[in-house]
Structures are given as C-alpha cells and as structure tokens.
C-alpha atoms as an extended CHARMM CRD file, in Angstrom:
* protein
*
       251  EXT
         1         1  MET       CA              0.0000000000        0.0000000000        0.0000000000  PROA      1               0.0000000000
         2         2  ASN       CA              1.3020000000        3.4620000000       -0.8640000000  PROA      2               0.0000000000
         3         3  TYR       CA              1.6970000000        5.9180000000        2.0040000000  PROA      3               0.0000000000
         4         4  HSD       CA             -0.0780000000        9.1980000000        1.3610000000  PROA      4               0.0000000000
         5         5  LYS       CA              0.7610000000       12.5160000000        3.0050000000  PROA      5               0.0000000000
         6         6  ASN       CA             -1.7930000000       14.9500000000        4.3690000000  PROA      6               0.0000000000
         7         7  ALA       CA             -1.9090000000       18.7390000000        4.7620000000  PROA      7               0.0000000000
         8         8  LEU       CA             -3.6720000000       21.1040000000        7.1720000000  PROA      8               0.0000000000
         9         9  ILE       CA             -4.2200000000       24.7500000000        6.2340000000  PROA      9               0.0000000000
        10        10  ILE       CA             -5.2210000000       27.1440000000        9.0270000000  PROA      10              0.0000000000
        11        11  GLY       CA             -6.9090000000       30.5180000000        8.5830000000  PROA      11              0.0000000000
        12        12  ASN       CA             -8.1760000000       33.3030000000       10.8450000000  PROA      12              0.0000000000
        13        13  GLY       CA            -11.2690000000       31.3080000000       11.7990000000  PROA      13              0.0000000000
        14        14  PHE       CA             -8.9330000000       29.0480000000       13.7540000000  PROA      14              0.0000000000
        15        15  ASP       CA             -7.7730000000       31.8910000000       16.0260000000  PROA      15              0.0000000000
        16        16  LEU       CA            -11.3320000000       33.1660000000       16.3920000000  PROA      16              0.0000000000
        17        17  ASP       CA            -12.5200000000       29.7210000000       17.4850000000  PROA      17              0.0000000000
        18        18  LEU       CA             -9.8300000000       29.7640000000       20.1890000000  PROA      18              0.0000000000
        19        19  GLY       CA            -11.3370000000       33.0200000000       21.4580000000  PROA      19              0.0000000000
        20        20  LEU       CA             -8.6080000000       35.3110000000       20.1230000000  PROA      20              0.0000000000
        21        21  GLU       CA             -9.8080000000       38.6020000000       18.6030000000  PROA      21              0.0000000000
        22        22  THR       CA             -7.3030000000       38.7060000000       15.7490000000  PROA      22              0.0000000000
        23        23  LYS       CA             -9.3160000000       40.2540000000       12.9190000000  PROA      23              0.0000000000
        24        24  PHE       CA             -8.0440000000       43.4350000000       11.2890000000  PROA      24              0.0000000000
        25        25  SER       CA            -11.2300000000       45.1300000000       12.4980000000  PROA      25              0.0000000000
        26        26  ASN       CA            -10.2720000000       44.2610000000       16.1070000000  PROA      26              0.0000000000
        27        27  PHE       CA             -6.8750000000       45.8770000000       15.5870000000  PROA      27              0.0000000000
        28        28  ALA       CA             -8.4740000000       48.9500000000       13.9870000000  PROA      28              0.0000000000
        29        29  ASN       CA            -10.5410000000       49.5020000000       17.1390000000  PROA      29              0.0000000000
        30        30  ALA       CA             -7.5970000000       49.0290000000       19.5250000000  PROA      30              0.0000000000
        31        31  LYS       CA             -6.7290000000       52.6450000000       20.3690000000  PROA      31              0.0000000000
        32        32  ASP       CA             -3.5320000000       51.7260000000       22.2060000000  PROA      32              0.0000000000
        33        33  TYR       CA             -2.0980000000       49.9860000000       19.1400000000  PROA      33              0.0000000000
        34        34  TRP       CA             -3.6090000000       51.5090000000       16.0210000000  PROA      34              0.0000000000
        35        35  PRO       CA             -1.1450000000       54.2730000000       15.0230000000  PROA      35              0.0000000000
        36        36  GLU       CA             -2.3860000000       57.8350000000       15.3580000000  PROA      36              0.0000000000
        37        37  ASN       CA             -3.2310000000       59.8410000000       12.2950000000  PROA      37              0.0000000000
        38        38  ASP       CA              0.0980000000       61.4760000000       11.4480000000  PROA      38              0.0000000000
        39        39  GLY       CA             -1.1850000000       63.6120000000        8.6000000000  PROA      39              0.0000000000
        40        40  SER       CA             -0.0370000000       61.2480000000        5.8540000000  PROA      40              0.0000000000
        41        41  LYS       CA             -2.5750000000       60.6160000000        3.1330000000  PROA      41              0.0000000000
        42        42  LEU       CA             -2.5930000000       56.9060000000        3.9580000000  PROA      42              0.0000000000
        43        43  SER       CA             -3.4500000000       57.5420000000        7.6140000000  PROA      43              0.0000000000
        44        44  ILE       CA             -6.2540000000       59.9390000000        6.6200000000  PROA      44              0.0000000000
        45        45  TYR       CA             -7.6640000000       57.3830000000        4.1810000000  PROA      45              0.0000000000
        46        46  LEU       CA             -7.5580000000       54.4460000000        6.6190000000  PROA      46              0.0000000000
        47        47  ASP       CA             -9.0350000000       56.4620000000        9.4970000000  PROA      47              0.0000000000
        48        48  SER       CA            -11.9380000000       57.4270000000        7.2600000000  PROA      48              0.0000000000
        49        49  LYS       CA            -12.4900000000       53.8480000000        6.1380000000  PROA      49              0.0000000000
        50        50  LYS       CA            -12.2850000000       52.1260000000        9.5080000000  PROA      50              0.0000000000
        51        51  SER       CA            -14.8210000000       54.5260000000       10.9810000000  PROA      51              0.0000000000
        52        52  ILE       CA            -17.5290000000       53.5980000000        8.4650000000  PROA      52              0.0000000000
        53        53  GLU       CA            -16.8780000000       49.9530000000        7.5920000000  PROA      53              0.0000000000
        54        54  LYS       CA            -18.1220000000       47.2360000000        9.9450000000  PROA      54              0.0000000000
        55        55  TRP       CA            -15.8820000000       44.5720000000        8.4260000000  PROA      55              0.0000000000
        56        56  PHE       CA            -12.6950000000       46.5720000000        8.0820000000  PROA      56              0.0000000000
        57        57  ASP       CA            -10.0610000000       44.7750000000        5.9980000000  PROA      57              0.0000000000
        58        58  LEU       CA             -6.6800000000       46.4640000000        6.3690000000  PROA      58              0.0000000000
        59        59  GLU       CA             -4.9680000000       44.7430000000        3.4490000000  PROA      59              0.0000000000
        60        60  GLY       CA             -8.0150000000       45.2010000000        1.2550000000  PROA      60              0.0000000000
        61        61  GLU       CA             -7.9570000000       48.9260000000        1.9720000000  PROA      61              0.0000000000
        62        62  LEU       CA             -4.2190000000       49.1130000000        1.2900000000  PROA      62              0.0000000000
        63        63  ARG       CA             -4.9640000000       47.5670000000       -2.0890000000  PROA      63              0.0000000000
        64        64  GLU       CA             -7.7410000000       50.0600000000       -2.8040000000  PROA      64              0.0000000000
        65        65  TYR       CA             -5.5320000000       52.9630000000       -1.8160000000  PROA      65              0.0000000000
        66        66  ALA       CA             -2.4230000000       51.8660000000       -3.7350000000  PROA      66              0.0000000000
        67        67  THR       CA             -4.3740000000       51.1650000000       -6.9240000000  PROA      67              0.0000000000
        68        68  GLY       CA             -6.6790000000       54.1800000000       -6.6970000000  PROA      68              0.0000000000
        69        69  GLY       CA             -9.6710000000       51.8510000000       -6.5900000000  PROA      69              0.0000000000
        70        70  SER       CA            -11.7340000000       53.8380000000       -4.1090000000  PROA      70              0.0000000000
        71        71  ASN       CA            -14.1040000000       56.2220000000       -5.8750000000  PROA      71              0.0000000000
        72        72  SER       CA            -14.8570000000       58.1280000000       -2.6860000000  PROA      72              0.0000000000
        73        73  PHE       CA            -11.1940000000       59.1280000000       -2.2540000000  PROA      73              0.0000000000
        74        74  GLU       CA            -10.1410000000       59.8980000000       -5.8010000000  PROA      74              0.0000000000
        75        75  ASN       CA             -7.7620000000       62.6870000000       -4.8480000000  PROA      75              0.0000000000
        76        76  ILE       CA             -6.3680000000       61.4230000000       -1.5640000000  PROA      76              0.0000000000
        77        77  LYS       CA             -3.6850000000       59.0470000000       -2.8250000000  PROA      77              0.0000000000
        78        78  ALA       CA             -0.1320000000       60.3140000000       -2.3320000000  PROA      78              0.0000000000
        79        79  GLU       CA              1.3600000000       61.7810000000       -5.4970000000  PROA      79              0.0000000000
        80        80  ASN       CA              4.7510000000       63.2840000000       -4.7490000000  PROA      80              0.0000000000
        81        81  LYS       CA              7.9140000000       61.8090000000       -3.2280000000  PROA      81              0.0000000000
        82        82  GLU       CA              7.4220000000       63.3800000000        0.2090000000  PROA      82              0.0000000000
        83        83  GLU       CA              3.8340000000       62.1290000000        0.4900000000  PROA      83              0.0000000000
        84        84  ILE       CA              4.8070000000       58.6240000000       -0.6270000000  PROA      84              0.0000000000
        85        85  THR       CA              7.6550000000       58.5530000000        1.9150000000  PROA      85              0.0000000000
        86        86  ALA       CA              5.1650000000       59.5410000000        4.6200000000  PROA      86              0.0000000000
        87        87  ASP       CA              2.8480000000       56.7480000000        3.4830000000  PROA      87              0.0000000000
        88        88  PHE       CA              5.6330000000       54.1890000000        3.7770000000  PROA      88              0.0000000000
        89        89  ALA       CA              6.4920000000       55.4030000000        7.2830000000  PROA      89              0.0000000000
        90        90  TYR       CA              2.8410000000       54.9810000000        8.3140000000  PROA      90              0.0000000000
        91        91  PHE       CA              2.7290000000       51.5810000000        6.6230000000  PROA      91              0.0000000000
        92        92  GLU       CA              5.5390000000       50.3920000000        8.9390000000  PROA      92              0.0000000000
        93        93  LYS       CA              3.7540000000       51.9100000000       11.9450000000  PROA      93              0.0000000000
        94        94  LEU       CA              0.7470000000       49.7690000000       11.0320000000  PROA      94              0.0000000000
        95        95  ARG       CA              2.8810000000       46.6160000000       10.9370000000  PROA      95              0.0000000000
        96        96  ILE       CA              4.4860000000       47.3660000000       14.3050000000  PROA      96              0.0000000000
        97        97  GLY       CA              1.1410000000       48.3410000000       15.8440000000  PROA      97              0.0000000000
        98        98  LEU       CA             -0.5300000000       45.1640000000       14.5950000000  PROA      98              0.0000000000
        99        99  MET       CA              2.3010000000       43.0760000000       15.9960000000  PROA      99              0.0000000000
       100       100  GLY       CA              2.0030000000       44.7490000000       19.4000000000  PROA      100             0.0000000000
       101       101  TYR       CA             -1.7650000000       44.2550000000       19.4700000000  PROA      101             0.0000000000
       102       102  LEU       CA             -1.5450000000       40.5810000000       18.5410000000  PROA      102             0.0000000000
       103       103  ILE       CA              1.2170000000       39.8760000000       21.0600000000  PROA      103             0.0000000000
       104       104  GLU       CA             -1.0920000000       41.1350000000       23.8190000000  PROA      104             0.0000000000
       105       105  GLU       CA             -4.0660000000       39.2660000000       22.3630000000  PROA      105             0.0000000000
       106       106  GLU       CA             -2.0180000000       36.0740000000       22.2590000000  PROA      106             0.0000000000
       107       107  LYS       CA             -1.6040000000       36.2500000000       26.0470000000  PROA      107             0.0000000000
       108       108  LYS       CA             -5.3230000000       35.7090000000       26.5760000000  PROA      108             0.0000000000
       109       109  ARG       CA             -6.6800000000       32.4590000000       27.8960000000  PROA      109             0.0000000000
       110       110  ILE       CA             -7.7770000000       30.2570000000       25.0130000000  PROA      110             0.0000000000
       111       111  LYS       CA            -10.9130000000       28.1410000000       24.8120000000  PROA      111             0.0000000000
       112       112  GLU       CA             -9.6430000000       24.6720000000       25.6200000000  PROA      112             0.0000000000
       113       113  ASN       CA            -12.9380000000       23.0510000000       24.5960000000  PROA      113             0.0000000000
       114       114  SER       CA            -13.0010000000       24.6750000000       21.1430000000  PROA      114             0.0000000000
       115       115  VAL       CA            -12.8030000000       22.6890000000       17.9350000000  PROA      115             0.0000000000
       116       116  ALA       CA             -9.5280000000       24.4560000000       17.1280000000  PROA      116             0.0000000000
       117       117  ALA       CA             -7.9840000000       23.2900000000       20.4190000000  PROA      117             0.0000000000
       118       118  ARG       CA             -9.0940000000       19.7350000000       19.6700000000  PROA      118             0.0000000000
       119       119  VAL       CA             -7.4390000000       19.9830000000       16.2530000000  PROA      119             0.0000000000
       120       120  ILE       CA             -4.1000000000       20.9840000000       17.8200000000  PROA      120             0.0000000000
       121       121  LYS       CA             -4.3360000000       18.0690000000       20.2390000000  PROA      121             0.0000000000
       122       122  GLY       CA             -5.1730000000       15.7520000000       17.3600000000  PROA      122             0.0000000000
       123       123  ILE       CA             -2.1060000000       16.8670000000       15.4240000000  PROA      123             0.0000000000
       124       124  SER       CA              0.1050000000       16.0970000000       18.4060000000  PROA      124             0.0000000000
       125       125  GLU       CA             -1.4740000000       12.7640000000       19.3110000000  PROA      125             0.0000000000
       126       126  ASN       CA             -1.8670000000       11.3130000000       15.8300000000  PROA      126             0.0000000000
       127       127  SER       CA              0.8780000000       13.0060000000       13.7690000000  PROA      127             0.0000000000
       128       128  ASN       CA             -1.3990000000       12.6470000000       10.7510000000  PROA      128             0.0000000000
       129       129  PHE       CA             -0.4630000000       15.9130000000        9.0310000000  PROA      129             0.0000000000
       130       130  GLU       CA              2.9330000000       16.0810000000        7.4050000000  PROA      130             0.0000000000
       131       131  TYR       CA              2.3210000000       19.6430000000        6.2530000000  PROA      131             0.0000000000
       132       132  VAL       CA              0.8120000000       22.3440000000        8.4730000000  PROA      132             0.0000000000
       133       133  TYR       CA              0.4970000000       25.8290000000        6.9860000000  PROA      133             0.0000000000
       134       134  THR       CA             -0.9950000000       28.8220000000        8.7500000000  PROA      134             0.0000000000
       135       135  LEU       CA             -2.1330000000       32.1440000000        7.3190000000  PROA      135             0.0000000000
       136       136  ASN       CA             -2.1760000000       33.5420000000       10.8650000000  PROA      136             0.0000000000
       137       137  TYR       CA              0.5350000000       35.4070000000       12.7500000000  PROA      137             0.0000000000
       138       138  THR       CA             -0.1360000000       33.7800000000       16.1150000000  PROA      138             0.0000000000
       139       139  ASP       CA              2.4320000000       31.3350000000       17.4900000000  PROA      139             0.0000000000
       140       140  LEU       CA              0.8260000000       27.9270000000       16.9970000000  PROA      140             0.0000000000
       141       141  ASN       CA              3.5210000000       26.2210000000       19.0750000000  PROA      141             0.0000000000
       142       142  GLY       CA              2.8770000000       28.6940000000       21.8900000000  PROA      142             0.0000000000
       143       143  ILE       CA             -0.8510000000       27.9910000000       21.7300000000  PROA      143             0.0000000000
       144       144  ALA       CA             -0.0890000000       24.2650000000       21.8410000000  PROA      144             0.0000000000
       145       145  ARG       CA              1.9960000000       24.7200000000       25.0000000000  PROA      145             0.0000000000
       146       146  LYS       CA             -0.9980000000       26.3820000000       26.6790000000  PROA      146             0.0000000000
       147       147  LEU       CA             -2.8410000000       23.1370000000       26.0280000000  PROA      147             0.0000000000
       148       148  GLY       CA             -0.0480000000       21.0910000000       27.5760000000  PROA      148             0.0000000000
       149       149  ILE       CA              1.3630000000       20.0140000000       24.2060000000  PROA      149             0.0000000000
       150       150  ASN       CA              5.1230000000       20.2600000000       23.7790000000  PROA      150             0.0000000000
       151       151  ASN       CA              5.4060000000       18.9920000000       20.2290000000  PROA      151             0.0000000000
       152       152  SER       CA              2.9980000000       20.2570000000       17.5850000000  PROA      152             0.0000000000
       153       153  GLY       CA              5.3180000000       19.5270000000       14.6630000000  PROA      153             0.0000000000
       154       154  GLU       CA              6.7650000000       21.8580000000       12.0490000000  PROA      154             0.0000000000
       155       155  ILE       CA              4.6050000000       24.8740000000       11.2370000000  PROA      155             0.0000000000
       156       156  HSD       CA              4.9300000000       26.9460000000        8.0570000000  PROA      156             0.0000000000
       157       157  TYR       CA              3.9430000000       30.5950000000        8.5840000000  PROA      157             0.0000000000
       158       158  LEU       CA              2.9800000000       32.1000000000        5.2350000000  PROA      158             0.0000000000
       159       159  HSD       CA              2.7910000000       35.6480000000        6.5840000000  PROA      159             0.0000000000
       160       160  GLY       CA              5.4770000000       35.4990000000        9.2530000000  PROA      160             0.0000000000
       161       161  SER       CA              4.9220000000       34.9140000000       12.9560000000  PROA      161             0.0000000000
       162       162  LEU       CA              4.7350000000       36.7990000000       16.2290000000  PROA      162             0.0000000000
       163       163  ALA       CA              7.2540000000       34.3790000000       17.7120000000  PROA      163             0.0000000000
       164       164  ASN       CA              9.9020000000       35.6010000000       15.2640000000  PROA      164             0.0000000000
       165       165  LYS       CA              8.6060000000       39.1970000000       15.1510000000  PROA      165             0.0000000000
       166       166  ASP       CA              8.6280000000       39.0520000000       11.3520000000  PROA      166             0.0000000000
       167       167  ILE       CA              4.9610000000       39.4900000000       10.4620000000  PROA      167             0.0000000000
       168       168  ILE       CA              4.0930000000       40.7020000000        6.9770000000  PROA      168             0.0000000000
       169       169  ILE       CA              1.2590000000       42.9140000000        5.8000000000  PROA      169             0.0000000000
       170       170  GLY       CA              0.8010000000       44.0110000000        2.2200000000  PROA      170             0.0000000000
       171       171  ILE       CA             -0.6010000000       43.1900000000       -1.1880000000  PROA      171             0.0000000000
       172       172  ASP       CA              0.0750000000       40.5420000000       -3.8050000000  PROA      172             0.0000000000
       173       173  ASP       CA             -1.1670000000       39.3800000000       -7.1950000000  PROA      173             0.0000000000
       174       174  ILE       CA             -2.1290000000       42.7840000000       -8.5240000000  PROA      174             0.0000000000
       175       175  ARG       CA             -0.4520000000       45.3720000000      -10.7050000000  PROA      175             0.0000000000
       176       176  LEU       CA              1.0790000000       48.0530000000       -8.5270000000  PROA      176             0.0000000000
       177       177  THR       CA              2.7250000000       51.2330000000       -9.6840000000  PROA      177             0.0000000000
       178       178  ASP       CA              6.4540000000       51.5030000000       -9.0670000000  PROA      178             0.0000000000
       179       179  GLU       CA              5.8410000000       53.8380000000       -6.1320000000  PROA      179             0.0000000000
       180       180  TYR       CA              3.9940000000       51.1270000000       -4.1870000000  PROA      180             0.0000000000
       181       181  LYS       CA              5.5980000000       47.9310000000       -5.4520000000  PROA      181             0.0000000000
       182       182  ASN       CA              7.3900000000       47.4860000000       -2.1190000000  PROA      182             0.0000000000
       183       183  TRP       CA              3.9950000000       46.9190000000       -0.5120000000  PROA      183             0.0000000000
       184       184  ARG       CA              3.9890000000       43.5120000000       -2.1530000000  PROA      184             0.0000000000
       185       185  LYS       CA              4.3540000000       40.7780000000        0.4590000000  PROA      185             0.0000000000
       186       186  ALA       CA              6.9840000000       38.9770000000       -1.5700000000  PROA      186             0.0000000000
       187       187  ARG       CA              9.1790000000       42.0980000000       -1.4280000000  PROA      187             0.0000000000
       188       188  SER       CA              9.1020000000       42.3110000000        2.3620000000  PROA      188             0.0000000000
       189       189  GLU       CA             12.4230000000       41.8080000000        4.1150000000  PROA      189             0.0000000000
       190       190  HSD       CA             10.6120000000       39.2390000000        6.2580000000  PROA      190             0.0000000000
       191       191  TYR       CA              9.2850000000       37.1760000000        3.3660000000  PROA      191             0.0000000000
       192       192  LYS       CA             10.3620000000       33.5240000000        3.2600000000  PROA      192             0.0000000000
       193       193  PRO       CA              9.8280000000       31.2790000000        0.2100000000  PROA      193             0.0000000000
       194       194  HSD       CA              7.4740000000       28.3430000000        0.6820000000  PROA      194             0.0000000000
       195       195  ASN       CA              6.4730000000       25.1350000000       -1.0830000000  PROA      195             0.0000000000
       196       196  ILE       CA              2.7550000000       25.1510000000       -0.3980000000  PROA      196             0.0000000000
       197       197  PHE       CA              1.6770000000       24.1710000000       -3.9140000000  PROA      197             0.0000000000
       198       198  ALA       CA              4.1140000000       21.2580000000       -4.0720000000  PROA      198             0.0000000000
       199       199  ASP       CA              3.0310000000       20.1170000000       -0.6020000000  PROA      199             0.0000000000
       200       200  LEU       CA             -0.6630000000       20.3160000000       -1.4900000000  PROA      200             0.0000000000
       201       201  ASP       CA              0.0460000000       18.4670000000       -4.7130000000  PROA      201             0.0000000000
       202       202  ALA       CA              1.8210000000       15.7220000000       -2.7660000000  PROA      202             0.0000000000
       203       203  SER       CA             -1.0260000000       15.3620000000       -0.2510000000  PROA      203             0.0000000000
       204       204  LYS       CA             -3.8730000000       12.8990000000       -0.5190000000  PROA      204             0.0000000000
       205       205  GLU       CA             -6.0410000000       14.5870000000        2.0940000000  PROA      205             0.0000000000
       206       206  ILE       CA             -6.1730000000       18.3500000000        2.6100000000  PROA      206             0.0000000000
       207       207  VAL       CA             -8.0620000000       19.9840000000        5.4650000000  PROA      207             0.0000000000
       208       208  PHE       CA             -8.8270000000       23.7190000000        5.4770000000  PROA      208             0.0000000000
       209       209  PHE       CA             -9.8450000000       25.1610000000        8.8480000000  PROA      209             0.0000000000
       210       210  GLY       CA            -11.1980000000       28.7000000000        9.0860000000  PROA      210             0.0000000000
       211       211  VAL       CA             -9.8100000000       29.8760000000        5.7280000000  PROA      211             0.0000000000
       212       212  SER       CA            -11.9400000000       32.5480000000        4.0560000000  PROA      212             0.0000000000
       213       213  PHE       CA            -10.4550000000       32.1700000000        0.5360000000  PROA      213             0.0000000000
       214       214  GLY       CA            -10.6210000000       35.9360000000        0.0960000000  PROA      214             0.0000000000
       215       215  TRP       CA             -8.7230000000       37.5810000000       -2.7500000000  PROA      215             0.0000000000
       216       216  ILE       CA             -5.6090000000       38.0740000000       -0.5980000000  PROA      216             0.0000000000
       217       217  ASP       CA             -5.1380000000       34.4470000000        0.4340000000  PROA      217             0.0000000000
       218       218  TYR       CA             -6.7750000000       32.5750000000       -2.4220000000  PROA      218             0.0000000000
       219       219  LYS       CA             -3.6650000000       33.0970000000       -4.5520000000  PROA      219             0.0000000000
       220       220  TYR       CA             -1.9620000000       30.4150000000       -2.4750000000  PROA      220             0.0000000000
       221       221  PHE       CA             -4.5720000000       27.8670000000       -3.5630000000  PROA      221             0.0000000000
       222       222  LYS       CA             -5.6970000000       28.9890000000       -7.0130000000  PROA      222             0.0000000000
       223       223  GLN       CA             -3.2050000000       26.8040000000       -8.8790000000  PROA      223             0.0000000000
       224       224  PHE       CA             -4.0110000000       23.7970000000       -6.6980000000  PROA      224             0.0000000000
       225       225  PHE       CA             -7.7880000000       24.0260000000       -7.1700000000  PROA      225             0.0000000000
       226       226  ALA       CA             -7.3680000000       24.6140000000      -10.9020000000  PROA      226             0.0000000000
       227       227  LYS       CA             -5.3360000000       21.4250000000      -11.1820000000  PROA      227             0.0000000000
       228       228  VAL       CA             -7.6310000000       19.1790000000       -9.1300000000  PROA      228             0.0000000000
       229       229  SER       CA            -10.7310000000       20.4290000000      -10.9360000000  PROA      229             0.0000000000
       230       230  THR       CA             -9.3160000000       19.6980000000      -14.3920000000  PROA      230             0.0000000000
       231       231  PRO       CA             -8.0890000000       16.0740000000      -14.2840000000  PROA      231             0.0000000000
       232       232  VAL       CA             -5.7860000000       14.8040000000      -16.9900000000  PROA      232             0.0000000000
       233       233  GLU       CA             -8.0920000000       11.8790000000      -17.6490000000  PROA      233             0.0000000000
       234       234  GLU       CA            -11.6600000000       10.8360000000      -16.9020000000  PROA      234             0.0000000000
       235       235  PRO       CA            -12.6730000000        9.1730000000      -14.7230000000  PROA      235             0.0000000000
       236       236  ILE       CA            -10.1850000000       10.4960000000      -12.1780000000  PROA      236             0.0000000000
       237       237  GLN       CA             -7.6020000000        7.8600000000      -11.4030000000  PROA      237             0.0000000000
       238       238  GLU       CA             -7.2400000000        6.8090000000       -7.7680000000  PROA      238             0.0000000000
       239       239  LYS       CA             -3.6470000000        8.0640000000       -7.6620000000  PROA      239             0.0000000000
       240       240  ASP       CA             -4.8770000000       11.5480000000       -8.6180000000  PROA      240             0.0000000000
       241       241  ARG       CA             -7.8680000000       11.6610000000       -6.3020000000  PROA      241             0.0000000000
       242       242  LYS       CA             -7.8240000000       14.2060000000       -3.4690000000  PROA      242             0.0000000000
       243       243  PHE       CA             -9.9590000000       14.3210000000       -0.3530000000  PROA      243             0.0000000000
       244       244  ILE       CA            -10.6150000000       17.9250000000        0.6070000000  PROA      244             0.0000000000
       245       245  THR       CA            -12.4290000000       19.0480000000        3.7600000000  PROA      245             0.0000000000
       246       246  ILE       CA            -13.2860000000       22.6820000000        4.4600000000  PROA      246             0.0000000000
       247       247  PHE       CA            -14.3120000000       23.6930000000        7.9820000000  PROA      247             0.0000000000
       248       248  THR       CA            -16.0540000000       27.0500000000        8.2570000000  PROA      248             0.0000000000
       249       249  TYR       CA            -17.9760000000       28.7050000000       11.0690000000  PROA      249             0.0000000000
       250       250  ASP       CA            -20.5040000000       26.2030000000       12.4860000000  PROA      250             0.0000000000
       251       251  VAL       CA            -20.0420000000       23.8620000000        9.5000000000  PROA      251             0.0000000000
C-alpha cells in the first residue's frame, strides 16, 4: 500500500474559534495599538475607512488605496515623493502596531474546549499531518503549549509569525505602480519562500480550517484548485484523487 501525506491549512477562523480577537477590524478599534493619524494621506484614508466599515479589511484597503480603486477618495492618494515617503512610514507603523496588538491578544486564555484546540491536540497525538500551513501570525507552538502540548510539529507561517517578530502585511497578485511595489508581500524583508503548492500536490487529504479564501489568500490555492478540478483523464484515477475538507464557522 502506498503511504499518502496529508496537509492542514489554518486561517483566521482558527484563532477566532480559540477566542482570540485577531481580525483586522479588532486591531483597527484598539486605540492603544492603532497608530495615530500622522497627517499622511494613507493615515487619513484608513481612518476614514475604519470609521464607516463594519468589516474593516486592512490589506483590502491598502490595495484600494495603492491602486486608486476607491471612488470616494479619488484625490487622496499620495502623489509626490514626500507624500509617498510619509505613506511608507505609516505603513511600517501599522505593521508594528498590529504586531504589538496581537502579542497582547495572544496572552489571553484560550478556549480549551473549542474545535480548534481539539485539532491541535489531534495533530500532536496522531501526527497525521505532514504539512501544516498557517495564514495567521499567532504562534501555533505557543498555543499548543498552553494546552499542555510540547510537540505540535513543524509549522509553516505564510505571513510570518509573532514568535519571530517578522509578520508581513501588504498586497500581492495585482499590478502596482512603481511607487507602491514594495507593498507587495513577496518584497518584504521578512518574506520567506514556501512550497505550499508542491506540498498540497503531494497530499492525498487536505483539510482547510477557518480559511476565508478571500482575494488576498486565495492566490496560495488557485493553482491547486485549478489542477484538481481539471483532471488529466476521466474518470479520475485513484492516484490523482484528493480528499478535501473545508471547515467554516458552524459547518
């Protein structure tokens, strides 16, 4: 019998199930951590947006701003070198502020009876996932230790981690002007290459837990889903068959 590998992909719903308030909208409402409006055009834009949008998406708004996609702020985007420099300074303040907020949030007591906590315990007890990828910044090994688990295996952090203080915010998979190309995640000094497509391709069973598949994160999976939905031959051969499970809120 051939041995098949399995993969677990963790999204923000995982942290939320543990009781951690790690959404961008939570950060936007944290006065002690959200950077003050410093007069830069980016800070003015984001302050205006977070005050009117219930589901504030920081990276989505960065995308709108950098590409001029927001009709209500047609003239607010930085245009000259000094304004762009100010935007970049505020951009780094956002990253540092988010990291500080999440570090404090990570100290909270987690829900030990949550489904997410049971998943971490399952990983440790059964070792049935060769590949564990997280889209979150929170320290999964640290969370495991709170549950009395000392070995949760190797974790791949796609956006950096609080443990290493190398979290990444930004934009990918869109055309950016030269002025804002350094907002691309892959250009961050903290960016680390990964093999997620190869690992998904090598896995027989893939479990997604709390992943929203929004435009920012779906790029990691677009190639994989395109491949599995267009088999080389019909019917799908057993060696090419994948078993995919997607856990979302209450489902």
